[in-house]
C-alpha positions in Angstrom: -34.1 29.0 10.7 -31.0 27.1 11.6 -28.4 26.7 8.8 -26.9 23.7 10.6 -30.2 21.9 10.1 -30.8 23.3 6.6 -27.5 21.9 5.3 -28.9 18.4 5.8 -31.4 19.0 3.0 -28.4 19.3 0.7 -27.2 15.8 1.8 -24.0 17.1 3.6 -23.2 16.1 7.1 -21.5 18.3 9.6 -19.2 16.6 12.1 -17.6 18.4 15.0 -13.8 18.4 15.1 -13.5 18.4 18.8 -14.0 16.1 21.8 -13.5 16.6 25.6 -14.7 15.1 28.8 -16.5 18.3 29.5 -18.7 18.4 26.4 -19.6 14.8 27.0 -20.7 15.3 30.6 -22.3 18.8 30.6 -24.8 18.0 27.9 -23.3 20.2 25.2 -22.6 17.3 22.7 -26.1 15.8 23.3 -27.6 19.3 22.7 -25.8 19.8 19.5 -27.0 16.4 18.2 -30.6 17.3 19.1 -30.7 21.0 18.1 -28.1 21.4 15.4 -28.2 18.2 13.5 -24.6 17.3 14.4 -23.9 14.0 12.7 -20.5 12.9 14.1 -17.3 13.8 15.9 -13.6 13.6 14.9 -10.6 13.8 17.2 -6.8 14.0 16.7 -3.7 14.2 18.9 -3.9 18.0 19.0 -7.5 17.9 20.2 -6.7 15.4 23.0 -3.6 17.3 24.0 -5.8 20.4 24.5 -8.5 18.4 26.4 -6.2 16.3 28.6 -3.2 18.6 29.1 -5.2 21.8 29.2 -7.7 20.9 31.9 -8.1 19.2 35.2 -11.1 17.1 34.0 -9.0 14.0 33.7 -6.7 14.4 36.8 -8.6 12.1 39.1 -8.6 9.3 36.5 -4.9 9.8 35.8 -4.2 9.6 39.5 -6.2 6.4 39.9 -4.5 4.7 37.0 -1.1 5.9 38.0 -1.5 4.2 41.3 -2.6 1.0 39.4 0.9 1.0 37.8 -0.2 2.1 34.3 2.2 3.9 32.0 1.5 7.4 30.5 0.7 5.7 27.2 -1.7 3.3 28.8 -3.4 6.0 30.7 -3.8 8.2 27.7 -5.3 5.4 25.6 -7.7 4.6 28.4 -8.8 8.2 28.6 -9.3 8.5 24.9 -11.1 5.2 24.5 -13.5 6.2 27.4 -14.3 9.6 25.7 -14.9 8.0 22.3 -17.1 5.3 23.8 -19.2 7.9 25.5 -19.5 10.0 22.3 -20.4 6.8 20.3 -23.2 6.1 22.8 -24.6 9.6 22.3 -24.6 9.1 18.5 -25.9 5.5 18.7 -29.5 6.4 18.0 -28.6 8.4 14.9 -26.2 5.7 13.7 -29.0 3.1 13.9 -31.7 5.3 12.4 -33.1 4.6 8.9 -31.8 7.9 7.5 -28.3 7.7 9.0 -26.5 8.1 5.7 -23.4 6.6 7.2 -23.4 9.1 10.0 -23.2 8.9 13.8 -19.5 8.0 13.8 -16.8 9.1 16.3 -13.2 8.9 15.1 -10.1 7.9 17.1 -6.6 8.2 15.7 -3.8 5.7 15.8 -0.6 7.1 17.2 1.1 9.5 14.8 4.4 7.8 15.7 3.2 4.9 13.5 2.7 7.0 10.4 5.6 5.2 8.6 4.9 1.7 10.1 2.3 -0.4 8.3 2.4 -3.4 10.8 2.4 -1.1 13.8 -0.6 0.8 12.3 -2.5 -2.5 11.8 -1.8 -3.7 15.3 -2.9 -0.4 17.0 -5.9 0.0 14.8 -7.2 -3.4 15.6 -6.4 -2.9 19.3 -8.3 0.4 19.4 -11.2 -1.1 17.5 -11.6 -3.8 20.0 -11.0 -1.5 23.0 -13.7 1.0 22.0 -16.1 -1.9 21.0 -18.7 0.2 19.4 -20.0 -0.3 15.8 -20.0 3.5 15.2 -16.3 4.1 15.9 -14.0 5.0 13.0 -10.3 4.4 13.4 -8.2 7.2 11.8 -5.3 6.1 9.7 -3.0 8.5 7.8 -2.8 8.4 4.0 1.0 8.0 4.1 2.8 5.4 1.9 2.8 3.0 4.9 -0.8 3.8 5.7 -2.3 3.0 2.3 -1.7 -0.8 2.5 -2.9 -0.8 6.1 -6.1 0.9 5.0 -6.8 -1.8 2.5 -6.2 -4.6 5.0 -8.4 -2.9 7.7 -11.3 -2.4 5.3 -11.1 -6.0 4.3 -11.3 -6.9 8.0 -14.5 -4.9 8.5 -13.1 -1.9 10.4 -14.6 1.6 9.8 -11.7 3.8 8.7 -11.3 7.5 8.6 -8.4 8.1 6.2 -6.7 11.3 7.3 -4.0 13.7 6.1 -5.0 13.7 2.4 -3.7 16.8 0.6 -3.2 15.8 -3.0 -5.4 14.4 -5.8 -3.2 11.4 -6.6 -3.0 10.7 -2.9 -6.8 10.7 -2.8 -6.9 8.4 -5.8 -4.7 5.9 -4.0 -6.9 6.1 -0.9 -10.0 5.4 -2.8 -8.3 2.5 -4.6 -7.2 1.0 -1.3 -10.8 1.3 0.0 -12.3 -0.4 -3.1 -9.7 -3.1 -3.1 -10.3 -3.7 0.6 -14.0 -4.2 -0.1 -13.2 -6.6 -2.9 -11.0 -8.6 -0.6 -13.7 -8.6 2.0 -16.4 -9.7 -0.5 -14.1 -12.5 -1.8 -13.7 -13.8 1.7 -17.5 -14.1 1.9 -18.1 -11.3 4.3 -21.0 -8.7 4.2 -20.2 -5.2 3.0 -23.4 -3.7 4.4 -21.8 -2.0 7.4 -18.3 -1.2 6.0 -18.0 2.5 6.1 -15.1 4.9 5.5 -14.4 8.6 4.8 -11.5 10.1 3.0 -10.4 13.3 4.9 -9.1 15.9 2.5 -7.2 18.7 4.4 -7.8 22.1 2.9 -6.8 25.3 4.7 -3.2 24.2 5.0 -2.9 24.1 1.2 -3.7 27.8 1.0 -1.4 28.5 4.0 1.5 27.0 2.1 0.7 28.3 -1.4 -0.6 31.8 -0.7 2.8 33.3 0.4 4.5 31.8 -2.7 1.8 33.2 -5.0 1.9 36.6 -3.3 5.6 36.8 -3.8 5.3 36.0 -7.4 2.5 38.6 -7.7 4.7 41.2 -6.2 7.3 40.6 -8.9 4.8 41.9 -11.5 4.4 41.1 -15.2 2.2 38.5 -16.7 3.4 35.9 -14.3 2.6 38.3 -11.4 -0.9 38.8 -12.7 -1.5 35.1 -13.0 -0.1 34.4 -9.5 -2.3 37.1 -8.0 -5.4 35.6 -9.5 -4.6 32.3 -7.8 -4.2 33.5 -4.3 -6.7 31.8 -2.0 -8.0 29.7 -4.8 -6.0 26.5 -4.7 -7.5 24.6 -1.8 -11.1 25.0 -3.0 -10.0 24.0 -6.5 -8.4 20.9 -5.1 -11.6 20.0 -3.2 -13.8 20.5 -6.3 -11.5 18.4 -8.4 -11.4 15.7 -5.7 -15.2 15.6 -5.8 -15.2 15.1 -9.6 -12.8 12.2 -9.1 -15.0 10.8 -6.4 -17.9 10.7 -8.8 -15.8 9.0 -11.5 -14.3 6.4 -9.0 -17.6 5.4 -7.5 -19.2 4.6 -10.9 -18.8 2.0 -13.6 -18.8 -1.9 -13.6 -16.2 -2.4 -10.9 -18.0 -0.3 -8.4 -21.5 -1.5 -9.4 -20.4 -5.0 -8.6 -19.8 -3.9 -5.0 -23.0 -1.9 -4.9 -24.8 -5.2 -5.7 -23.3 -6.5 -2.4 -24.6 -3.4 -0.6 -21.4 -1.5 -0.4 -21.4 2.2 0.6 -19.2 4.8 -1.1 -16.2 6.2 0.8 -17.4 9.7 1.3 -15.1 12.7 1.0 -14.7 14.6 4.2 -13.5 18.2 4.2 -11.0 18.6 7.0 -8.8 21.5 8.2 -11.8 23.8 7.5 -11.3 26.4 10.2 -10.1 29.6 8.5 -6.4 30.3 9.3 -6.2 33.6 7.3 -7.9 36.7 8.7 -8.3 38.1 5.2 -10.7 35.3 4.3 -14.3 34.7 5.2 -14.6 32.5 8.3 -16.8 30.1 6.4 -14.6 29.9 3.2 -14.0 26.2 3.6 -17.6 25.4 4.6 -20.0 27.3 2.4 -18.0 26.7 -0.8 -17.9 22.9 -0.4 -21.5 22.0 0.3 -22.5 19.0 -1.9 -24.3 15.7 -1.7 -22.7 12.6 0.0 -20.0 14.7 1.7 -18.9 15.5 5.2 -17.4 18.7 6.6 -15.7 18.4 10.0 -15.5 21.8 11.6 -14.1 23.3 14.8 -16.6 24.5 17.5 -16.0 28.1 16.6 -16.7 27.6 12.9 -19.8 25.6 13.7 -21.2 28.4 15.9 -20.4 31.0 13.2 -22.2 28.9 10.6 -25.2 28.6 12.8 -25.3 32.4 13.1 -24.8 33.5 9.5 -24.3 30.4 7.3 -25.9 30.4 3.8 -26.5 26.8 2.8 -26.5 26.1 -0.9 -25.1 23.4 -3.1 -21.8 25.1 -4.4 -19.4 22.1 -4.6 -20.0 21.7 -8.3 -20.1 25.4 -9.2 -17.3 26.8 -11.3 -15.6 23.4 -11.8 -14.0 24.7 -15.1 -12.4 27.5 -13.1 -11.2 25.0 -10.5 -9.6 22.9 -13.2 -7.9 25.9 -14.7 -6.5 27.0 -11.3 -4.7 23.7 -11.0 -3.6 23.8 -14.6 -2.1 27.3 -14.1 0.2 26.3 -11.2 2.8 24.6 -13.4 3.0 27.9 -15.5 4.4 29.4 -12.3 6.8 26.5 -11.7 4.7 25.4 -8.7 4.6 21.6 -8.5 1.4 20.9 -6.6 2.2 17.1 -6.2 5.5 17.9 -4.5 4.0 20.6 -2.3 1.2 18.3 -1.1 3.7 15.6 -0.3 5.5 18.2 1.8 2.1 19.0 3.5 1.6 15.3 4.2 5.0 15.1 6.0 4.4 18.3 7.9 0.9 17.1 8.8 2.3 14.0 10.5 4.8 16.2 12.4 2.0 18.6 13.5 0.3 15.6 15.1 3.5 14.1 16.6 4.3 17.3 18.5 1.0 17.7 20.4 0.9 13.9 21.0 4.4 14.0 22.6 3.3 17.1 24.6 0.1 15.4 25.8 2.0 12.3 26.9 4.5 14.5 28.7 1.6 16.1 30.5 0.1 12.8 31.5 3.5 11.6 32.7 4.0 14.7 34.8 0.6 14.1 36.5 1.3 10.4 36.9 4.6 11.2 38.6 2.8 13.7 40.9 0.3 11.1 41.9 3.0 8.5 42.7 5.0 11.1 44.7 1.9 12.0 46.7 0.9 8.5 47.5 
């Protein structure tokens, strides 16, 4: 028995939150697709920083391109595009299969430096889409105020979009609205909706990382408020996810959506992101096993995937205890905790957490570029 395969019977797809030249060339990614029912791959600036800056796998290519006069940014983009193309090709058979369920995608992110720049995001998303030139690439765009209108436009143009850095329910609602409006724009322009696919990436573990210390401090103060706070420790992220899924079911129903279904539109699936456990007190599979449900994706780190293969217990739990989830979120204001403001803070921090490794990665490429030029 392989829990990674069993989870497919529950209509959830597992994507790997990792990419590197090594797993593409040594057969590991191909093996995971064949043996572990891996259905996709996501990347981000932190992942590429680890892959490019933390290994010598790319050094020869960096040297060659440096001698061709390319900048660090051009070299990085070339490396990232080549890796994503190779991964897309490995997933192509799955993508084209009859049971693909909108799987077989590989995600590549626009520069985090463009998070507050709608026009810049549009330009880079289009450029990456054309550079990768694979039908199963997804371009990642953050759900920032500047990103939301870009998402609508890109969906209308037929790009596959992985909307990233979603932390709040209202933010998720805005993302889903942008997706639907983009499909409507596309249909009105006379284009097919058949191959328009998108996921909405809801980030989870960081919610608990932010909220838990606040709740623990309130619990330490004692009294009725302390008891209430103590009961909410470790509960908020899962509650947010379960409520987001209920909203998903409401959004993708009714006359407006049915009109798009008639034109063969696919729903924008919820994708659970930031699902590696960051708190040693919690089960390693906290953000995996509790969120298994139909028409969803969970993108997990290599380590979490291997743990799930060893001891995962697949079962449809996403719609269990939804009343409790609703109550958890209703209790936060009683403790003067404003979840909307806190998730807005997480969004800003999330952008910064991608900017830092992106800058570090470019600095690493620049250093290797300079070394190549000096040695020439």
